[in-house]
N, C-alpha and C positions, 0 to 999 in steps of 0.2 A: 571538648565530648563527654564528660562530667553534668557540664550545662543539658548539653540536648536529652540525656537521660532523664534528668530530674524531669523538665520542659515535658516530654513525653506520659513519664509516671504521671505528672499534675491534671495531665490533661485528660488522660487512657481512665485515673481513677480519680478525679472530679467527674468525670461524667454520669456518674451511675452504673458505668461496669465495676465487675469482678475484677476485672485483668485490666490491662495497657492489647494483650492479646484479642479481649472482646471487642473491646477498641477499639483496634482495628479492623479487623473481621467483621464492624459495622462499616467503618469508612471503606474498604472494595467489597461489601456488597454496595453503597452506594452510588460507587463510580461504575459496577458490572452493569446494574438497574435503570431502564431508562425509566423518565417520567410520564407517564403515559396522559396527562389531561390534555397535552395537544401544546404544548412550549418546545418540546424537542428536543427537552434535555438529558441529563440522567438523573436519579432522585437527589445526589448531593447536591447538585448545580440550578437544578428548579430557581427559576424566581418568585416566586408565588409564594408569600409567607404562610397563606391558608389555604396551603393549592390541597385540593379534592382529593388527590391519587397523594399522591407523595409524603403526605402527612400521617397517612394514615396508615401507610405501606413500611411507611421508617417504626413507627410503635409495632407492629406486626414484626418488623425485623425486630428490635428489641426486645418482646415479648420471646421470638423463638432462641433471642440470644441467651438471655436469662435460664430457658429451659436447658441448654445446653447445645443445640442441634449447631454442627456447622457446615460449614460455610456451601458444599455439594446439597447437603437437606435443604437450604433454605433455597438453594436457586430451584431445585426442584418442583418443593411447595409452589414457588409466584410463579413456576412455571404449568404448573397444574390451576392456576388462580388466574391469571392472566395469559399465556401462552409463551410461545416462545418474541414475541414478540415486543417482551417487559425487558427482555437480555437485552444489553448497547451493542454486543458482535456475536457475532453467529454462535452456534454450537458447532465444533469441528469436527459435524460426523452426517454419514447421509449425503445428501442432494450439495449441504453449504460449503462442503469440502470443493464444489467449481467454481467459488467463487471467490473462497482463498488460492485455487487454482491458475484459475482463468488468466489474470494480470502476465503472469510468468511466460503462459504459453502464448498471448499473442505475443509478450514480447520478442521470442524466441520464432513467430512463425514472421515476425516485420524483421528481426535479422536476417531472416533464412531468404527472401522478396530482396531484403536490402541487396544481399553478395548476389544473385543472381542475376537479379537486371544490371550491377555496377560490372559484373564480369562479361553480361552479352554487351553492352554498353564496349569496355573494354579492348573487343573481337570488332566490334564496327570500327572503331578505329585507327585498330590494327591494317584490317582488311582495305578502311578509307583509304590509309596512306598508302598500302602496296598495290592500290590502281591507281593514284594519282599517281604514283613515282612512275609507276608502266604507259602511263598516258603521259608524263613528262618523255618520255623514248628511255628510258632507266631501266633492270631492272633495281627488285629491292633490297639488293644484295650488292648491289654494284652503282660507281657513280657518272653519270653518264657525264661524256666529253665537253657538248657544248656549254658554255659559261652561260646561257641563258638562261638555259634548264638546273643549271647548276642554282642559279640564285634562285629560281622560281623552287624551286626544293627547300632551298633555302630557308626564302618566306613563308611557307606555307609551316615547317617546324616548329619557327621562331611563330609561327601564326599559333598551330594549339598547344604552345607550351605555356 
């Protein structure tokens, strides 16, 4: 436990930040913002060492953190400059809520359709069984007297199972 605390302090203070919180803020912002150079990764995982977007953006973020700006302020500044496309995940407001809710809506709708179709099949199966028994000479609630008809019903029941 103490080793982890010491390591986080060493990494945070050794990277030029005033506190561990600033280093954590910088790390969070790098994970939450996309690199717009075309690599389709976040700022943190951009593979280009001299990226034309990630490198200057990281420098800007470091300056803003040094000036005391917080997460929401920096995100707003990035959105003003580059648009919402710079966010790794869309903001949870306005029409973007549809994107978050749609998978659940589709799952519920698909479940309702599956239940409806399954019930319809069950009703058809029940009617088919009643018709088969009626054709064989009995009723749905009464066993036929003829051994061949009984055998036919048994075979049909085994076939359904």
